SETORBA-30793 format. One line per 5 residues: number of its first residue (from 0); their letters; for each residue x, y negated, z negated of N, C-alpha, C, O. Coordinates in pm, 1 decimal. Example, Ala and Ser with C-alpha at 12.3 -4.5 7.8 and 13.67 -1.06 7.14 Angstrom:
2
0 = AS = 1319.0 569.0 -780.0 1230.0 450.0 -780.0 1320.0 330.0 -780.0 1423.6 331.9 -846.5 ~ 1285.0 225.0 -708.0 1367.0 106.0 -714.0 1290.0 -3.0 -787.0 1340.9 -113.8 -803.9
//
This chain:
201
0 = MEQDQ = 7706.9 10732.3 -9990.5 7620.1 10634.9 -9924.7 7581.4 10686.0 -9786.3 7667.2 10728.6 -9708.9 ~ 7453.9 10681.7 -9756.1 7403.1 10732.3 -9628.0 7452.1 10644.1 -9514.2 7437.1 10521.9 -9517.8 ~ 7512.4 10708.8 -9410.7 7563.6 10632.5 -9296.6 7523.9 10700.6 -9167.5 7500.9 10821.5 -9163.4 ~ 7516.2 10620.2 -9061.0 7490.6 10679.8 -8929.8 7623.4 10701.4 -8858.8 7729.4 10676.2 -8916.0 ~ 7618.1 10747.6 -8734.8 7741.0 10777.9 -8662.8 7824.7 10654.0 -8637.5 7946.3 10663.9 -8620.9
5 = GGLDT = 7762.5 10539.1 -8634.4 7838.3 10416.3 -8612.9 7902.2 10362.2 -8738.8 7971.1 10260.3 -8734.6 ~ 7880.4 10429.4 -8851.7 7943.2 10387.7 -8976.0 7863.3 10286.3 -9057.0 7911.7 10238.6 -9159.6 ~ 7741.4 10251.8 -9013.0 7659.8 10154.9 -9086.0 7585.8 10224.9 -9199.2 7533.0 10334.5 -9180.6 ~ 7581.6 10161.5 -9317.5 7504.1 10220.7 -9425.3 7355.6 10193.3 -9402.6 7318.6 10114.5 -9315.6 ~ 7272.4 10258.4 -9480.8 7127.8 10251.7 -9460.6 7075.2 10109.8 -9470.3 6994.8 10067.3 -9387.4
10 = KARII = 7120.4 10035.8 -9571.5 7071.5 9899.4 -9591.6 7103.1 9812.2 -9470.1 7018.7 9734.3 -9425.6 ~ 7224.4 9825.3 -9416.6 7263.7 9746.8 -9298.9 7178.9 9783.7 -9178.7 7138.6 9696.0 -9102.3 ~ 7150.9 9913.5 -9160.5 7067.8 9957.4 -9047.6 6927.0 9899.6 -9058.8 6867.6 9859.2 -8958.9 ~ 6874.8 9895.9 -9180.2 6740.1 9841.1 -9201.7 6737.2 9693.0 -9166.2 6646.2 9647.5 -9096.9 ~ 6836.6 9617.2 -9213.6 6840.1 9473.2 -9187.6 6856.4 9445.4 -9038.4 6791.0 9356.2 -8984.3
15 = IAACE = 6942.6 9520.9 -8972.1 6962.2 9502.4 -8828.0 6832.7 9530.3 -8752.6 6795.1 9455.1 -8662.7 ~ 6764.4 9639.1 -8789.7 6637.9 9673.5 -8723.4 6534.7 9563.7 -8745.1 6464.1 9525.5 -8651.8 ~ 6525.4 9512.8 -8868.0 6428.1 9407.7 -8897.9 6462.2 9278.4 -8824.1 6372.5 9208.5 -8777.1 ~ 6591.6 9246.0 -8813.7 6633.8 9126.0 -8739.0 6593.0 9138.5 -8592.4 6547.9 9041.3 -8531.8 ~ 6608.8 9256.8 -8536.0 6569.1 9278.7 -8396.4 6418.9 9257.0 -8378.9 6375.2 9196.8 -8280.9
20 = LIEED = 6340.2 9306.7 -8474.9 6195.1 9290.1 -8466.5 6154.4 9143.3 -8477.8 6062.9 9098.2 -8408.9 ~ 6223.5 9068.4 -8565.9 6195.5 8924.9 -8580.7 6231.3 8851.0 -8452.2 6159.8 8759.7 -8410.8 ~ 6341.9 8890.2 -8389.3 6382.3 8825.2 -8263.7 6278.3 8850.7 -8154.5 6247.7 8761.5 -8075.4 ~ 6224.8 8971.8 -8150.7 6124.7 9006.0 -8049.8 5990.4 8938.0 -8077.8 5918.7 8899.5 -7985.5 ~ 5957.8 8924.0 -8206.7 5829.3 8865.3 -8245.7 5846.9 8788.1 -8375.4 5845.4 8848.1 -8482.9
25 = PASTL = 5863.7 8654.7 -8368.0 5888.1 8575.0 -8488.4 5777.9 8586.7 -8593.2 5802.5 8561.7 -8711.2 ~ 5656.6 8624.4 -8551.9 5546.8 8637.8 -8647.9 5535.2 8779.9 -8702.7 5439.1 8811.4 -8772.8 ~ 5630.7 8864.4 -8671.8 5625.7 9002.2 -8718.6 5613.0 9007.4 -8870.3 5682.0 8934.9 -8941.9 ~ 5524.1 9094.0 -8918.4 5506.9 9110.6 -9062.7 5608.4 9209.0 -9119.8 5610.7 9232.6 -9240.6 ~ 5691.7 9266.0 -9034.4 5792.7 9361.7 -9075.2 5730.6 9474.9 -9156.6 5766.7 9496.8 -9272.3
30 = SVRTV = 5638.0 9545.6 -9095.4 5575.8 9657.9 -9165.3 5682.1 9762.6 -9195.8 5773.5 9785.3 -9116.6 ~ 5668.5 9825.9 -9311.8 5765.1 9925.9 -9356.5 5778.3 10037.3 -9253.1 5889.0 10080.6 -9221.2 ~ 5665.3 10082.9 -9201.3 5666.5 10193.5 -9104.4 5744.1 10155.3 -8978.1 5825.0 10233.7 -8928.4 ~ 5718.8 10033.1 -8926.0 5783.9 9989.8 -8802.0 5933.3 9970.7 -8821.5 6013.1 10014.9 -8738.7 ~ 5971.9 9905.1 -8930.8 6114.3 9880.8 -8956.2 6187.5 10012.7 -8980.0 6296.6 10034.5 -8927.3
35 = AARAG = 6126.6 10100.4 -9059.6 6190.2 10230.1 -9088.2 6210.4 10309.8 -8959.1 6315.8 10369.9 -8938.6 ~ 6108.6 10309.9 -8872.3 6119.9 10382.7 -8746.0 6230.9 10324.7 -8659.3 6309.5 10399.0 -8600.6 ~ 6237.5 10191.1 -8651.2 6341.5 10126.7 -8569.5 6480.9 10156.9 -8625.8 6576.1 10177.8 -8550.6 ~ 6491.5 10159.0 -8759.5 6621.8 10182.5 -8823.2 6659.5 10329.8 -8827.4 6775.3 10364.2 -8850.8 ~ 6559.5 10418.1 -8804.3 6586.9 10561.5 -8811.7 6604.4 10610.4 -8954.4 6683.8 10701.0 -8980.0
40 = VSMGS = 6530.3 10550.4 -9048.0 6537.8 10591.7 -9188.1 6396.2 10622.9 -9237.4 6297.7 10586.4 -9173.3 ~ 6387.6 10690.3 -9351.2 6256.4 10721.1 -9408.0 6198.1 10595.9 -9474.4 6270.9 10502.7 -9508.7 ~ 6066.0 10595.8 -9491.6 6003.0 10482.3 -9559.6 6048.6 10476.1 -9705.6 6064.0 10367.9 -9762.1 ~ 6069.9 10593.1 -9765.6 6118.8 10597.1 -9903.8 6256.4 10534.2 -9916.2 6284.8 10464.2 -10013.3 ~ 6342.0 10559.3 -9817.3 6476.0 10500.3 -9817.8 6468.3 10349.2 -9803.7 6541.0 10275.8 -9870.5
45 = LRHHF = 6379.1 10303.1 -9715.8 6362.8 10158.0 -9699.1 6313.8 10095.2 -9829.5 6364.3 9991.3 -9872.0 ~ 6215.1 10159.2 -9892.4 6160.1 10106.4 -10018.0 6263.9 10107.4 -10129.8 6259.1 10023.9 -10220.1 ~ 6357.2 10201.5 -10124.0 6463.8 10205.2 -10224.5 6546.2 10076.4 -10218.5 6579.4 10018.2 -10321.8 ~ 6578.5 10032.9 -10097.8 6660.1 9912.0 -10080.7 6578.2 9783.9 -10088.4 6626.6 9681.2 -10136.0 ~ 6452.7 9790.6 -10040.7 6365.3 9672.6 -10037.2 6227.4 9712.5 -10090.7 6141.8 9756.0 -10013.7
50 = PTQRA = 6205.3 9698.1 -10222.0 6079.4 9744.8 -10282.9 5954.4 9675.7 -10230.1 5845.6 9733.0 -10235.6 ~ 5968.3 9552.1 -10178.5 5851.6 9479.3 -10127.3 5882.7 9423.9 -9988.9 5998.8 9410.3 -9950.3 ~ 5775.6 9391.9 -9914.3 5794.7 9329.2 -9783.5 5863.3 9194.1 -9798.6 5945.0 9155.7 -9714.8 ~ 5830.0 9122.0 -9905.6 5891.5 8992.0 -9927.3 6042.9 9004.9 -9945.2 6119.7 8925.3 -9891.2 ~ 6084.7 9106.3 -10021.8 6228.2 9128.3 -10042.5 6297.3 9156.4 -9909.6 6407.1 9107.1 -9883.8
55 = LRDAV = 6231.9 9236.1 -9825.9 6288.3 9267.3 -9693.9 6295.3 9142.1 -9608.0 6399.3 9112.6 -9549.1 ~ 6184.6 9068.2 -9600.6 6181.5 8947.9 -9517.3 6284.7 8845.8 -9564.6 6354.1 8786.0 -9482.4 ~ 6295.9 8824.9 -9695.6 6393.5 8728.7 -9747.8 6535.5 8769.7 -9710.8 6616.6 8685.9 -9671.5 ~ 6565.6 8899.3 -9723.6 6699.6 8947.9 -9688.9 6728.3 8927.9 -9540.7 6839.5 8891.9 -9502.1 ~ 6627.1 8951.6 -9458.7 6644.4 8936.6 -9313.8 6668.4 8790.2 -9277.1 6758.8 8759.6 -9199.4
60 = LETIY = 6587.8 8700.1 -9332.7 6603.1 8558.4 -9300.0 6736.7 8504.3 -9350.9 6801.7 8425.0 -9282.8 ~ 6777.2 8546.9 -9469.8 6908.1 8504.4 -9520.8 7019.1 8553.8 -9429.4 7115.2 8481.6 -9402.8 ~ 7005.8 8677.4 -9381.3 7106.9 8732.8 -9290.4 7112.2 8653.7 -9160.9 7220.1 8620.8 -9111.7 ~ 6994.6 8623.0 -9105.7 6990.3 8547.1 -8980.0 7058.7 8412.3 -8997.8 7140.3 8372.9 -8914.5 ~ 7026.6 8341.3 -9105.0 7086.2 8209.4 -9125.5 7235.0 8218.4 -9157.3 7314.3 8139.0 -9106.6
65 = DVVTP = 7273.5 8315.4 -9241.8 7413.3 8322.7 -9283.6 7504.4 8375.1 -9174.0 7617.1 8327.6 -9160.0 ~ 7457.9 8472.5 -9095.5 7541.7 8529.1 -8989.7 7546.9 8436.4 -8869.5 7653.0 8415.5 -8810.7 ~ 7432.6 8381.3 -8833.4 7427.1 8298.2 -8713.9 7484.8 8160.3 -8739.3 7549.3 8103.0 -8651.5 ~ 7462.6 8106.5 -8858.1 7508.5 7970.9 -8886.3 7587.6 7965.9 -9017.0 7542.2 7905.7 -9114.3 ~ 7706.6 8029.0 -9020.2 7785.3 8028.1 -9143.4 7830.8 7887.1 -9178.0 7869.5 7810.3 -9089.8
70 = DSEII = 7826.1 7852.8 -9307.5 7861.0 7717.1 -9346.6 7960.7 7712.0 -9461.2 7999.0 7603.6 -9505.2 ~ 8002.9 7827.7 -9509.9 8080.5 7829.8 -9633.7 8207.7 7745.9 -9625.9 8242.3 7678.1 -9722.6 ~ 8277.3 7749.1 -9513.7 8400.6 7673.3 -9503.9 8372.5 7525.0 -9481.9 8440.3 7440.0 -9539.7 ~ 8274.4 7493.6 -9400.1 8246.6 7353.4 -9366.2 8201.6 7274.1 -9487.2 8260.1 7170.3 -9518.2 ~ 8098.7 7321.2 -9556.3 8037.9 7242.0 -9662.3 8129.2 7228.2 -9783.4 8115.3 7133.2 -9860.4
75 = HDTSV = 8222.3 7321.6 -9801.6 8311.5 7317.4 -9918.5 8443.6 7245.7 -9891.5 8525.7 7231.2 -9982.1 ~ 8464.6 7201.0 -9768.7 8591.3 7135.1 -9734.0 8586.2 6987.6 -9774.6 8546.5 6902.3 -9695.3 ~ 8626.4 6958.2 -9897.8 8614.8 6821.8 -9950.9 8715.7 6725.2 -9888.8 8713.9 6606.1 -9919.9 ~ 8803.2 6774.8 -9801.9 8893.5 6682.7 -9731.8 8818.7 6607.9 -9620.6 8869.0 6510.0 -9565.4 ~ 8698.5 6655.6 -9588.9 8613.2 6593.3 -9486.4 8503.7 6514.7 -9557.7 8447.1 6565.2 -9654.7
80 = PARDR = 8471.4 6392.1 -9513.2 8364.3 6314.2 -9577.3 8231.6 6391.0 -9580.5 8202.1 6470.5 -9491.2 ~ 8153.7 6365.8 -9683.7 8026.5 6436.8 -9704.4 7935.4 6426.4 -9582.1 7875.6 6525.8 -9541.0 ~ 7924.5 6306.7 -9523.8 7833.1 6289.5 -9409.9 7874.9 6375.7 -9291.2 7789.8 6432.0 -9222.3 ~ 8004.8 6386.2 -9267.1 8053.0 6467.4 -9155.4 8030.6 6616.1 -9180.6 7994.5 6690.4 -9089.3 ~ 8052.4 6659.7 -9306.2 8028.4 6800.5 -9339.3 7881.6 6837.0 -9319.2 7849.7 6941.9 -9263.3
85 = LVRCL = 7792.9 6748.9 -9365.6 7650.3 6777.4 -9355.1 7606.0 6779.9 -9208.8 7528.9 6867.4 -9169.2 ~ 7653.4 6685.9 -9129.0 7618.5 6685.1 -8986.4 7669.9 6811.8 -8918.0 7600.2 6869.4 -8834.5 ~ 7790.0 6855.3 -8952.4 7844.4 6977.7 -8890.4 7759.5 7099.5 -8925.6 7733.7 7184.3 -8840.2 ~ 7716.2 7108.3 -9050.8 7630.5 7219.8 -9091.6 7497.7 7216.3 -9015.9 7450.2 7319.4 -8968.5 ~ 7438.6 7098.2 -9004.9 7312.6 7084.5 -8932.2 7331.6 7119.3 -8785.0 7245.3 7182.3 -8723.9
90 = RQVLS = 7444.0 7078.3 -8729.0 7470.9 7108.6 -8588.5 7483.4 7258.9 -8566.5 7445.5 7308.7 -8460.5 ~ 7536.0 7332.0 -8664.7 7546.6 7477.2 -8649.4 7409.2 7541.8 -8638.8 7391.6 7639.1 -8565.5 ~ 7311.6 7488.1 -8711.9 7175.6 7540.6 -8700.2 7125.8 7520.7 -8557.8 7062.9 7609.6 -8500.4 ~ 7154.1 7403.4 -8500.8 7110.8 7374.1 -8363.7 7185.7 7456.6 -8259.8 7133.4 7482.4 -8151.4 ~ 7306.4 7497.5 -8292.0 7390.0 7563.9 -8191.2 7341.5 7703.9 -8157.2 7391.3 7765.2 -8062.8
95 = VEVGE = 7244.4 7755.7 -8233.4 7196.6 7891.8 -8209.1 7137.2 7906.3 -8069.6 7162.6 8005.5 -8001.2 ~ 7058.0 7807.5 -8026.9 6992.0 7817.9 -7897.0 7014.9 7693.7 -7811.9 6994.3 7580.9 -7856.7 ~ 7057.5 7716.8 -7689.6 7081.5 7607.9 -7595.8 7019.6 7646.5 -7461.5 7014.1 7764.1 -7425.7 ~ 6973.2 7545.2 -7388.1 6923.2 7568.3 -7252.5 6804.6 7662.3 -7246.9 6706.7 7644.8 -7319.5 ~ 6814.0 7762.8 -7159.8 6703.7 7856.3 -7139.5 6671.3 7934.6 -7266.2 6555.3 7967.6 -7290.7
100 = RSRQA = 6773.6 7964.6 -7347.3 6748.6 8035.8 -7474.0 6661.8 7950.8 -7566.2 6574.5 8003.2 -7635.4 ~ 6685.6 7820.0 -7567.1 6604.2 7730.6 -7649.9 6459.9 7730.2 -7600.9 6366.5 7735.8 -7680.9 ~ 6442.6 7723.6 -7470.6 6307.5 7723.7 -7412.8 6233.9 7852.2 -7447.4 6117.8 7848.7 -7488.2 ~ 6301.0 7965.1 -7431.3 6238.2 8093.9 -7462.4 6205.9 8106.1 -7611.1 6103.6 8163.8 -7648.1 ~ 6292.3 8052.3 -7695.6 6267.7 8057.8 -7840.1 6142.0 7979.4 -7876.1 6062.3 8024.1 -7958.7
105 = WIKFF = 6123.7 7861.3 -7813.7 6004.7 7781.3 -7843.2 5878.2 7844.8 -7785.6 5771.0 7833.6 -7845.1 ~ 5889.4 7910.6 -7672.1 5773.6 7982.5 -7618.0 5731.1 8092.2 -7715.4 5612.3 8108.0 -7743.6 ~ 5828.2 8167.7 -7766.6 5797.5 8272.4 -7864.9 5735.8 8212.1 -7990.4 5641.3 8267.0 -8047.0 ~ 5791.2 8097.4 -8033.7 5740.5 8031.8 -8154.1 5594.3 7991.3 -8136.3 5511.2 8017.0 -8223.5 ~ 5563.4 7928.4 -8024.0 5424.9 7885.7 -7998.4 5331.7 8006.1 -7986.2 5220.1 8004.4 -8038.1
110 = DAFVV = 5378.0 8110.1 -7917.7 5295.8 8230.2 -7904.0 5269.1 8296.4 -8039.1 5163.7 8356.0 -8061.0 ~ 5367.4 8284.6 -8129.6 5354.4 8349.5 -8260.1 5273.3 8267.8 -8359.8 5195.3 8323.7 -8436.9 ~ 5291.0 8134.9 -8358.9 5235.0 8054.0 -8467.6 5132.5 7948.7 -8426.8 5055.0 7903.7 -8511.1 ~ 5129.9 7908.3 -8300.7 5039.9 7801.2 -8258.5 4919.7 7855.6 -8182.2 4806.5 7814.5 -8207.6 ~ 4943.1 7946.8 -8089.8 4835.5 7997.9 -8004.7 4731.2 8079.7 -8081.4 4611.7 8055.0 -8065.3
115 = PEPTD = 4772.8 8177.1 -8165.0 4671.3 8259.3 -8231.9 4603.6 8187.0 -8348.0 4653.7 8086.5 -8398.4 ~ 4488.8 8240.3 -8389.1 4423.8 8188.9 -8509.7 4517.1 8213.3 -8628.6 4582.5 8317.4 -8634.9 ~ 4524.0 8119.3 -8722.3 4617.7 8134.0 -8834.8 4571.0 8235.1 -8940.2 4505.9 8198.0 -9037.8 ~ 4604.2 8361.2 -8919.9 4569.5 8465.6 -9016.4 4662.1 8456.3 -9137.7 4760.6 8382.4 -9136.2 ~ 4629.7 8531.3 -9241.7 4715.7 8533.4 -9360.8 4855.2 8584.3 -9326.7 4954.2 8532.4 -9378.3
120 = DIRTA = 4864.3 8686.1 -9239.7 4995.0 8739.6 -9200.7 5078.2 8634.9 -9127.4 5198.4 8622.8 -9150.7 ~ 5013.5 8559.4 -9038.8 5085.6 8455.8 -8964.5 5132.0 8345.8 -9058.8 5245.2 8298.5 -9048.3 ~ 5045.4 8304.8 -9151.0 5085.2 8203.4 -9249.0 5203.9 8251.5 -9332.8 5298.6 8176.4 -9356.2 ~ 5198.1 8376.4 -9377.6 5305.4 8432.5 -9459.6 5437.0 8433.3 -9383.2 5540.9 8396.1 -9437.7 ~ 5432.9 8475.2 -9257.9 5554.5 8479.9 -9175.9 5611.0 8340.3 -9153.9 5732.1 8319.9 -9162.7
125 = YVAMT = 5523.4 8244.1 -9125.4 5569.0 8107.5 -9099.6 5627.8 8043.9 -9225.6 5733.7 7981.4 -9220.4 ~ 5559.0 8059.8 -9338.4 5608.3 8001.7 -9463.8 5742.3 8063.0 -9502.8 5832.0 7992.2 -9548.5 ~ 5756.5 8193.7 -9484.9 5883.6 8258.8 -9518.2 5996.8 8204.2 -9432.3 6106.3 8178.8 -9482.3 ~ 5970.8 8186.2 -9303.9 6073.1 8136.2 -9212.6 6113.5 7993.0 -9247.4 6232.4 7962.3 -9256.2 ~ 6015.3 7905.8 -9267.2 6047.8 7765.6 -9295.6 6107.5 7748.8 -9434.7 6193.4 7663.2 -9455.8
130 = SEGER = 6062.2 7830.2 -9529.6 6114.7 7819.1 -9666.0 6262.9 7853.7 -9671.1 6339.6 7787.3 -9740.8 ~ 6303.5 7956.4 -9598.3 6445.6 7992.9 -9598.5 6529.8 7882.9 -9534.5 6640.5 7855.0 -9580.6 ~ 6478.4 7820.2 -9428.6 6550.9 7708.7 -9368.2 6567.2 7593.3 -9465.9 6674.0 7532.4 -9473.5 ~ 6461.7 7563.3 -9540.5 6468.9 7454.8 -9639.1 6563.2 7489.8 -9753.4 6638.8 7404.6 -9800.1 ~ 6559.1 7615.3 -9798.8 6648.9 7655.6 -9908.1 6794.6 7640.8 -9867.3 6879.1 7600.3 -9947.2
135 = RVERW = 6822.7 7674.0 -9742.0 6961.4 7662.9 -9694.4 7008.1 7517.7 -9698.4 7117.5 7489.3 -9747.1 ~ 6926.7 7426.0 -9647.9 6964.1 7284.2 -9649.9 6969.9 7232.8 -9794.2 7055.5 7150.6 -9827.2 ~ 6880.5 7280.3 -9879.1 6883.9 7240.7 -10020.7 7016.1 7280.0 -10085.8 7069.4 7205.3 -10167.9 ~ 7069.0 7396.1 -10050.0 7198.1 7438.1 -10106.6 7308.4 7340.8 -10066.7 7392.4 7303.7 -10148.7 ~ 7307.5 7299.7 -9939.2 7408.3 7202.4 -9895.7 7393.4 7071.7 -9972.4 7491.2 7015.2 -10021.4
140 = LTLLA = 7269.0 7024.8 -9982.1 7244.2 6896.0 -10047.8 7276.2 6901.7 -10196.6 7326.9 6804.4 -10252.4 ~ 7247.5 7013.1 -10261.0 7279.3 7027.9 -10403.3 7429.5 7019.0 -10425.3 7475.6 6953.8 -10519.0 ~ 7505.4 7084.7 -10338.7 7651.0 7078.2 -10350.4 7699.9 6933.8 -10334.6 7784.8 6888.0 -10411.1 ~ 7646.2 6862.8 -10235.5 7687.0 6723.7 -10213.8 7640.0 6634.5 -10328.2 7709.4 6539.9 -10365.3 ~ 7523.4 6663.4 -10384.3 7474.2 6585.5 -10498.8 7564.9 6606.3 -10619.3 7591.7 6512.4 -10694.1
145 = NEGAL = 7611.9 6728.9 -10638.2 7703.3 6756.3 -10749.7 7836.4 6683.9 -10733.4 7906.4 6657.3 -10831.1 ~ 7870.2 6652.6 -10609.1 7991.7 6574.2 -10582.3 7965.3 6424.6 -10598.4 8058.3 6344.0 -10596.6 ~ 7837.7 6388.1 -10614.2 7801.8 6246.4 -10627.6 7774.3 6176.6 -10496.2 7767.1 6053.8 -10491.5 ~ 7758.5 6254.1 -10388.1 7738.6 6194.3 -10256.0 7595.1 6149.5 -10230.9 7570.6 6069.0 -10141.1 ~ 7500.2 6200.5 -10309.0 7360.6 6159.0 -10293.8 7288.3 6182.5 -10425.6 7334.5 6260.7 -10508.7
150 = PKGEI = 7173.5 6114.2 -10445.7 7098.8 6132.1 -10569.5 7039.3 6273.4 -10579.0 7000.7 6331.6 -10477.6 ~ 7032.2 6328.2 -10700.8 6985.5 6465.4 -10720.5 6833.8 6478.8 -10718.7 6782.8 6587.9 -10693.0 ~ 6761.2 6372.5 -10744.8 6617.7 6383.1 -10768.7 6531.9 6422.0 -10650.3 6424.4 6478.6 -10669.6 ~ 6575.0 6393.9 -10529.1 6487.9 6413.4 -10412.5 6539.6 6519.1 -10315.2 6512.5 6510.7 -10195.4 ~ 6612.5 6616.7 -10363.8 6676.8 6713.5 -10274.5 6574.9 6790.2 -10190.0 6597.4 6810.9 -10070.7
155 = TAYAR = 6463.5 6832.6 -10249.8 6362.8 6908.2 -10173.6 6304.0 6822.8 -10061.6 6287.4 6870.1 -9949.2 ~ 6272.5 6696.5 -10092.3 6217.6 6606.9 -9989.6 6319.7 6581.2 -9879.7 6284.6 6577.0 -9761.8 ~ 6446.0 6563.9 -9917.8 6550.7 6541.5 -9817.5 6566.9 6664.2 -9728.5 6585.3 6651.0 -9607.5 ~ 6560.2 6783.8 -9787.6 6573.7 6907.1 -9708.9 6460.6 6918.2 -9607.7 6483.0 6958.4 -9493.5 ~ 6339.9 6882.9 -9648.7 6225.9 6887.6 -9555.8 6244.7 6786.8 -9442.7 6215.1 6816.1 -9326.9
160 = LLNTV = 6293.6 6668.8 -9476.9 6318.2 6567.5 -9374.1 6420.3 6618.9 -9272.8 6398.0 6610.2 -9152.0 ~ 6531.5 6672.0 -9321.5 6635.6 6718.7 -9230.4 6588.1 6836.8 -9146.1 6624.9 6847.6 -9029.2 ~ 6507.5 6924.7 -9203.3 6454.0 7036.1 -9124.4 6356.3 6987.9 -9018.6 6348.2 7045.9 -8910.3 ~ 6281.9 6882.0 -9049.3 6192.1 6823.5 -8949.2 6273.2 6764.5 -8833.7 6236.4 6779.4 -8717.2 ~ 6382.9 6697.9 -8866.7 6471.8 6643.9 -8763.0 6527.8 6757.8 -8677.9 6530.9 6747.8 -8555.2
165 = LSGLS = 6571.7 6865.2 -8742.0 6625.4 6979.8 -8668.2 6521.2 7039.9 -8575.0 6552.7 7076.7 -8461.8 ~ 6396.6 7050.2 -8622.2 6290.4 7105.1 -8537.7 6269.1 7017.8 -8414.7 6255.3 7068.6 -8303.4 ~ 6266.4 6886.6 -8434.9 6248.1 6795.0 -8323.1 6361.4 6803.6 -8222.4 6337.9 6805.4 -8101.6 ~ 6484.4 6808.9 -8272.3 6599.5 6818.3 -8182.0 6601.2 6952.7 -8108.2 6635.6 6960.0 -7990.3 ~ 6563.7 7057.5 -8179.9 6558.2 7189.2 -8116.8 6455.1 7191.1 -8004.0 6478.7 7248.7 -7897.8
170 = MERAL = 6341.2 7127.7 -8028.6 6237.5 7123.5 -7924.3 6285.5 7041.3 -7805.0 6257.1 7076.0 -7690.4 ~ 6357.7 6933.0 -7831.2 6411.0 6852.2 -7719.4 6502.0 6933.6 -7629.8 6506.6 6912.2 -7508.6 ~ 6575.2 7028.0 -7690.3 6664.0 7112.3 -7610.1 6586.0 7197.6 -7510.7 6639.3 7236.7 -7406.8 ~ 6460.6 7226.2 -7542.2 6379.2 7310.1 -7454.0 6309.1 7230.2 -7345.5 6250.9 7287.6 -7253.5 ~ 6314.5 7097.1 -7355.9 6243.5 7010.4 -7261.4 6338.5 6953.8 -7156.8 6458.2 6941.4 -7182.6
175 = PSDHS = 6286.5 6918.9 -7038.0 6373.6 6858.2 -6936.8 6422.4 6721.4 -6983.9 6347.6 6644.7 -7044.5 ~ 6547.0 6692.7 -6955.6 6604.8 6566.8 -7003.3 6707.9 6515.9 -6904.8 6772.4 6593.8 -6834.6 ~ 6723.2 6381.9 -6900.1 6824.5 6323.8 -6811.6 6933.5 6251.8 -6891.3 7012.4 6175.6 -6835.5 ~ 6936.7 6277.1 -7022.7 7042.0 6214.2 -7102.1 7130.7 6320.5 -7165.9 7097.7 6439.1 -7164.3 ~ 7242.2 6277.9 -7221.5 7335.4 6369.1 -7286.3 7275.6 6418.9 -7417.4 7261.5 6342.3 -7512.7
180 = ILQRE = 7240.6 6546.7 -7422.1 7180.9 6603.0 -7542.4 7278.2 6594.1 -7660.0 7238.7 6557.7 -7770.7 ~ 7403.7 6627.1 -7636.2 7502.3 6627.4 -7744.5 7516.3 6488.8 -7806.5 7515.6 6474.8 -7928.8 ~ 7529.0 6386.5 -7722.2 7544.6 6250.3 -7773.5 7419.3 6206.6 -7849.9 7429.2 6149.0 -7958.2 ~ 7302.9 6233.9 -7793.4 7177.7 6195.3 -7858.6 7160.3 6267.3 -7991.5 7122.2 6205.9 -8091.2 ~ 7188.2 6398.4 -7993.4 7177.3 6475.4 -8117.5 7271.2 6421.6 -8224.4 7233.5 6409.2 -8340.9
185 = TEILY = 7392.8 6390.0 -8184.2 7490.1 6338.0 -8280.2 7441.4 6208.1 -8342.6 7450.0 6189.6 -8464.0 ~ 7390.3 6118.8 -8259.4 7339.4 5990.4 -8310.7 7223.3 6012.0 -8407.7 7218.4 5950.2 -8514.0 ~ 7131.1 6099.2 -8371.1 7013.4 6123.3 -8455.6 7053.0 6190.6 -8586.2 7004.8 6152.1 -8692.7 ~ 7140.2 6290.4 -8579.4 7182.9 6358.5 -8701.5 7252.9 6262.9 -8797.6 7227.4 6266.2 -8917.9 ~ 7340.8 6177.8 -8745.2 7409.0 6082.1 -8833.3 7311.7 5979.7 -8891.1 7326.2 5938.9 -9006.3
190 = TAVDA = 7212.7 5937.8 -8812.3 7112.6 5843.6 -8863.2 7035.7 5906.6 -8979.6 7015.2 5842.3 -9082.6 ~ 6993.3 6032.4 -8963.4 6918.0 6100.9 -9068.6 7003.8 6124.5 -9192.8 6958.4 6102.6 -9305.2 ~ 7126.9 6168.8 -9172.5 7216.6 6195.0 -9285.5 7250.7 6066.9 -9358.9 7252.5 6064.7 -9482.0 ~ 7277.9 5959.9 -9285.4 7310.9 5832.2 -9350.1 7193.8 5778.4 -9429.6 7213.7 5718.1 -9535.1 ~ 7071.3 5798.9 -9381.3 6952.9 5753.1 -9454.0 6942.0 5822.8 -9589.6 6900.2 5762.2 -9688.2
195 = ILDSP = 6979.8 5949.7 -9593.5 6974.9 6026.8 -9717.5 7089.0 5988.5 -9810.0 7068.1 5964.0 -9928.8 ~ 7208.8 5983.3 -9755.6 7325.3 5953.9 -9840.4 7324.5 5811.3 -9893.4 7383.4 5782.9 -9997.7 ~ 7257.5 5721.4 -9821.2 7250.0 5581.2 -9865.1 7127.4 5553.4 -9951.6 7105.4 5439.9 -9993.9 ~ 7046.0 5659.3 -9978.4 6924.2 5637.7 -10058.6 6961.3 5593.9 -10199.5 7059.0 5642.7 -10256.3 ~ 6882.9 5500.9 -10256.5 6911.6 5459.5 -10392.7 6882.1 5572.0 -10490.9 6790.2 5650.6 -10468.2
200 = A = 6956.8 5581.0 -10597.5 6937.2 5684.2 -10698.5 6809.6 5656.0 -10776.0 6774.4 5731.7 -10866.5
//
C-alpha cells in the first residue's frame, strides 16, 4: 500500500487534502487535479480510489461528519432515553463551531452559496453538503424508529425539520446575543425532538 513519510496511505491523504479544500471553500467542486496536487498523488491514483467526483465528495462529507461529530456510542446507548440521545447527537453537530469560528463559517457559507449566481457546480456542492447532513440524521431517526420511539413513515421529513433547526441555531451562534446560547439551544432542541417523538403514527 502506497504511504507517505507520515505513514498515511494514499486514500487517507486524498481525503485529508479534499477536507482541507472544503474547509477553505465550501463550494469547492473538488476537481481531481486540485485534490491530487494537494494530496501529492497522481490523478490516476486518485481515480483508482474515487472513480467519480461524487464518490470523492461523498467520502469527504461522510468523513467530516463522522470524525467531527461521532455518534456511534451516544445513539446506541439504550440506557439513555431516546429523546436525550437524539438531542445529544444534534448538539454534537452544533458543537463544531462556536463564537468567532461560527461567524467565519457562516461568512464562508454565504460567500460560497448565497452571494454568487447559482451555477450547476454551486448547486451540486450545496445539495451534496445538505444531503449528507440529512442522511446522518435519518440514520439516527431510523434507529430510534426501529426501537419504536417514533413512527417510521416520516423519517425524511423529520430529518429535514431537524436539519433546519440546526441551521437556525448555528446561525444564531454567529449573531450577537445577550442570552445564554446553551440554555436556549437546549430548549429548542428538546422542543423539536419532542414534536417528532410525540407525532402520531
